[in-house]
N, C-alpha and C positions, 0 to 999 in steps of 0.2 A: 448506556448511550451518554456520551459526554459532549455532544454537539452544542454549539451556542453558549459556551460558558466562559469565554475569555481565558482559557487555560493556556499556558505557555511553557516553553522549555523544549528539550529534545525528547524524542520518542525513545523509550528504553528498548533495548534489543531483546530483553527477556520479559515476556509476559506469561500469564498462565497458559500452559501448553494446550489446554482444552477450550480456549475461547473460540466461539464460532462467529461472533460478530464484534467488530471494533468500529464504532461511529464516533469520530472526532473532528468532524467538519466544523467550519466556522469558528475556529479558535485561533491561537497564535503560536502553534507548534512551529519549530524551525529546524534547520539542519537537514541531514539526509535521513531518508527512511532506512532504518537499520537493516543490514544483511541478515540479521537474526530472524527477520520475518519469515524466512524459509523454513524455520523450525516450528511455526505455529501451525501445525498440521491440520488442526480442526477448523481452521479459518474458512468461512463461507462468504463473509462479506467484510470488506474493508473500505470504509468511507472516510476519506481525509481531505475532502475538497476545502478550498478557501482557507488555507494555512500559509505558512511561509517555508514549506519544504523546498529544498534546492538539490541539485546534483542529479545523478542518474537514478533511474528506477532500478532497484537491485535485482539482478538476474536471479537471485534466489527465490524471488517471488514466483517464478514459473514452476517451482517444485510443489506449490499448493495445489494439489489435484482436486480439493473440495471447493476451491475458490470459484464463485459464480458471479460475484458483484464486486467490481473494483472501480472506485470513483476517486480520482486524484486531480480533477480540474481545479483551477484557481491557485495553482502552485507554480513554482519555477523549476519543474523537473525536466530532465532530458532522458533520451533513450540509452544513452551510455556509449552507443556506437560499438565499434570493435566487432569481433566474430559473433557475439551473442546479441541478436536483435531481440530485445525484451518484448517489445510490442508484438512482433510476429509470433513469437512463442506464446504469448498470452492469448492472442486471437485464435491460435490453433488449439488452445486448451479445451478439452471437450466440455467442461462444465461452465466455462465463462460466458455469461449472458450479457453483462453490461461492463463495458470498458470505457471510461471517460478520463482523458488526460488533458 
């Protein structure tokens, strides 16, 4: 858990493949959430609120079948529009319990 540590920089697209929880809220991460998040297959919880993330929520995040808790509020993220409505796909995910944007 790395919340509340004044960490900054971009989020790497490759993290340990078996991470189940990533808590990085209340830091100073910036840039886009990497599309590589779709390969974090064991991810159950991703809390990244109150950072400086921008751009679209990567559609690849919808491939995370284990994801049950996604918290992204306090950033400047967009849905991305186009044919793939990420928010709708996430809401329809069977395991997702919490979605905050």
